[in-house]
Structures are given as structure tokens and as C-alpha cells.
C-alpha positions as CSV (number, residue, x, y, z in Angstrom):
1,M,0.0,0.0,0.0
2,R,1.3,3.4,-0.9
3,Y,0.6,6.7,0.9
4,S,-1.5,7.8,-2.0
5,D,-3.9,4.8,-1.4
6,I,-5.0,6.0,2.0
7,I,-7.1,8.8,3.4
8,F,-4.8,10.8,5.7
9,R,-6.0,14.0,7.2
10,K,-5.4,16.3,10.1
11,A,-8.0,15.7,12.8
12,L,-10.2,18.5,14.1
13,P,-11.6,19.0,17.6
14,S,-14.8,17.4,16.2
15,D,-12.9,14.2,15.6
16,I,-12.3,13.7,19.3
17,P,-15.0,11.0,19.6
18,S,-13.5,9.1,16.7
19,I,-10.0,9.2,18.3
20,R,-11.3,8.1,21.6
21,T,-13.2,5.2,20.0
22,L,-10.2,4.1,18.1
23,A,-8.0,4.4,21.3
24,E,-10.4,2.2,23.4
25,K,-10.7,-0.4,20.7
26,S,-6.9,-0.6,20.1
27,W,-5.9,-0.4,23.8
28,W,-8.3,-3.0,25.0
29,H,-7.3,-5.4,22.2
30,H,-3.5,-4.8,22.6
31,Y,-2.5,-3.9,26.1
32,P,-4.1,-6.5,28.5
33,S,-1.2,-8.9,28.0
34,I,1.3,-6.0,28.7
35,I,-0.2,-3.9,31.6
36,S,-3.1,-4.4,34.0
37,E,-6.7,-3.6,33.1
38,E,-6.7,-1.0,36.0
39,Q,-3.7,0.8,34.3
40,I,-5.4,0.6,30.9
41,S,-8.5,2.3,32.3
42,Y,-6.5,4.9,34.2
43,M,-4.4,5.7,31.1
44,L,-7.4,5.9,28.8
45,Q,-9.0,8.4,31.1
46,L,-5.8,10.3,31.6
47,I,-4.9,10.6,27.9
48,Y,-8.2,10.2,26.0
49,S,-10.9,12.0,27.9
50,D,-12.5,14.9,26.0
51,E,-10.7,17.4,28.2
52,A,-7.3,15.7,27.8
53,L,-7.6,15.5,24.0
54,Q,-8.7,19.1,23.8
55,E,-5.7,20.1,26.0
56,Q,-3.3,18.1,23.7
57,L,-4.7,19.7,20.6
58,G,-4.4,23.2,22.2
59,K,-0.7,22.5,23.2
60,G,0.3,21.9,19.6
61,Q,-0.1,18.1,19.0
62,D,-1.3,17.5,15.5
63,F,-3.6,14.6,15.3
64,Y,-4.1,12.6,12.1
65,L,-6.7,10.1,11.2
66,F,-6.1,7.6,8.5
67,G,-7.7,4.6,6.7
68,K,-9.1,3.4,3.5
69,E,-12.3,5.4,3.7
70,E,-13.0,9.0,5.0
71,S,-16.0,7.9,7.1
72,N,-14.2,5.0,8.7
73,P,-10.7,5.9,10.0
74,Q,-8.7,2.8,11.0
75,G,-5.9,4.6,12.7
76,Y,-4.6,7.8,14.4
77,M,-1.4,9.4,15.3
78,S,-0.3,12.6,17.0
79,L,2.9,14.5,16.4
80,S,4.4,17.6,18.0
81,I,7.0,19.5,16.0
82,L,9.8,20.4,18.5
83,D,11.8,22.5,16.2
84,E,12.5,23.0,12.5
85,N,13.8,19.4,12.0
86,E,12.7,17.4,15.0
87,A,9.4,16.0,16.1
88,F,7.9,13.7,18.8
89,L,5.4,11.0,17.9
90,H,3.1,10.8,20.9
91,K,0.6,8.3,19.5
92,F,0.4,5.8,16.6
93,Y,-2.4,3.2,16.8
94,L,-4.2,1.1,14.3
95,S,-7.5,-0.7,14.7
96,P,-6.7,-4.4,15.4
97,D,-8.5,-5.5,12.1
98,A,-6.3,-3.0,10.1
99,Q,-2.9,-4.3,11.3
100,G,-0.5,-6.2,9.2
101,K,-1.8,-4.8,5.9
102,G,0.6,-2.0,5.2
103,L,-1.6,0.7,6.4
104,G,0.6,1.8,9.3
105,A,3.7,2.0,7.1
106,A,1.7,4.0,4.5
107,A,0.4,6.4,7.2
108,F,4.0,6.9,8.4
109,E,5.2,7.6,4.9
110,R,2.3,10.1,4.5
111,L,3.2,11.7,7.9
112,L,6.7,12.3,6.6
113,R,5.4,13.9,3.4
114,E,3.1,16.2,5.4
115,N,6.1,17.3,7.5
116,P,9.0,17.5,5.0
117,S,11.4,19.5,7.2
118,V,11.3,16.8,9.9
119,R,14.6,14.9,9.9
120,C,14.3,13.3,13.4
121,I,11.4,11.7,15.2
122,R,11.4,10.2,18.7
123,L,8.7,8.2,20.3
124,T,8.3,6.1,23.5
125,V,7.0,2.5,23.5
126,N,6.5,0.0,26.3
127,R,9.5,-2.4,26.5
128,Q,7.2,-5.4,26.5
129,N,5.3,-4.2,23.4
130,F,7.2,-6.4,21.1
131,K,4.8,-6.1,18.1
132,S,5.0,-2.3,18.1
133,I,8.8,-2.3,18.6
134,N,9.3,-4.6,15.6
135,F,7.0,-2.4,13.5
136,Y,9.1,0.6,14.4
137,F,12.2,-1.2,13.6
138,K,10.7,-1.8,10.1
139,L,10.1,1.9,9.7
140,G,13.7,2.6,10.5
141,F,13.6,3.5,14.2
142,H,16.3,2.3,16.6
143,I,16.3,2.2,20.4
144,E,18.0,5.2,21.7
145,R,17.7,4.6,25.4
146,V,15.6,3.0,28.2
147,A,13.4,5.3,30.2
148,D,10.8,5.0,33.0
149,F,8.0,7.5,33.4
150,D,5.9,8.0,36.5
151,I,2.3,8.7,35.3
152,G,0.7,8.9,38.7
153,N,-1.7,6.7,40.7
154,G,1.2,4.3,41.4
155,Y,1.8,3.5,37.6
156,V,5.1,3.7,35.8
157,M,5.6,3.4,32.1
158,N,8.7,1.2,31.4
159,D,9.6,2.4,27.9
160,F,12.2,2.5,25.2
161,V,12.8,5.9,23.6
162,M,13.2,5.1,19.9
163,K,14.5,7.4,17.3
164,W,14.1,7.8,13.5
165,T,16.3,9.9,11.3
166,S,16.1,10.6,7.6
167,N,18.9,9.4,5.4
């Protein structure tokens, strides 16, 4: 699948319900084998409540929705431009039924085309999230360092910080 074969657009505040629905579907499918259900619930509320998403949009995170049909997004991502050449990829999720079909790679390619000055992208990923780590390796990311982040309520994210640079 090539970037031209997918619908890829910047999300608007009116897309918050779609982002939240995709997040819940993705998280409840993927994370129970990695983190507790209590932590999933906590993080979904912390990161994906209407207020939290509005705040993220207001602080400069650009959210993107993508899929094969405009009316049915199958994935989302959010990116913050840190400076002229560097960005942080906060979120990158696909609906479980869309995984393994090239959509994620096509969306990443499209993200790069939408942000042509970006030469370096970092992200964090749970160290036990082997499927996502391998996906990021295929996109050209490498592990830069190990980091733990206290997210409150007694929970800690045990992550890798991964980095992609353009050739």
C-alpha cells in the first residue's frame, strides 16, 4: 500500500469522539497482555478524555486520522513539532483489524510527506510491546535509550525511547 492509497487528514476537535473510540478499541485489544486492566482504564481516562484530548490539541499536538475510507478511520497518530527538524510522535495506533496490511507504514510515509522538514522523530514504546517495537524497527527507528516515566496513581511506564532519522 502506498501513501496515495489511503485517506490521511489532520484531525479537528470534532474528531475527538473518533480518536477516543479508536483508542479504546486498540488499547483493550492490545494492552491486557502487557499492563493491567486497571492501568489501561487509568491511562485511557488520563490521555483520552475529551478534556485531555482538547488540551493536547491546544498545546500543539497535531492529530491525524487515516484509513481506506474517509468515513471510517482505522488509525490515528499525534505529532508535536519540537523545532524545525525534530518531532515527537506521541501516539500511533491502528485498529486491530487493520494491522499487518501495510496501512501503518503507508500512514508513516504520509506523515513524513506532510512534515517535510522533519529529519528526526522520537517516540516512547513499552519495553514489552514487542509487536510495536518490531513495527518501528521496520520503519527505520532504533532504540536510543531506556526510560521509566511515573504517570501517577502508582503506575510507571517502562519504555524505550526510539529514534528515526532521515537518510
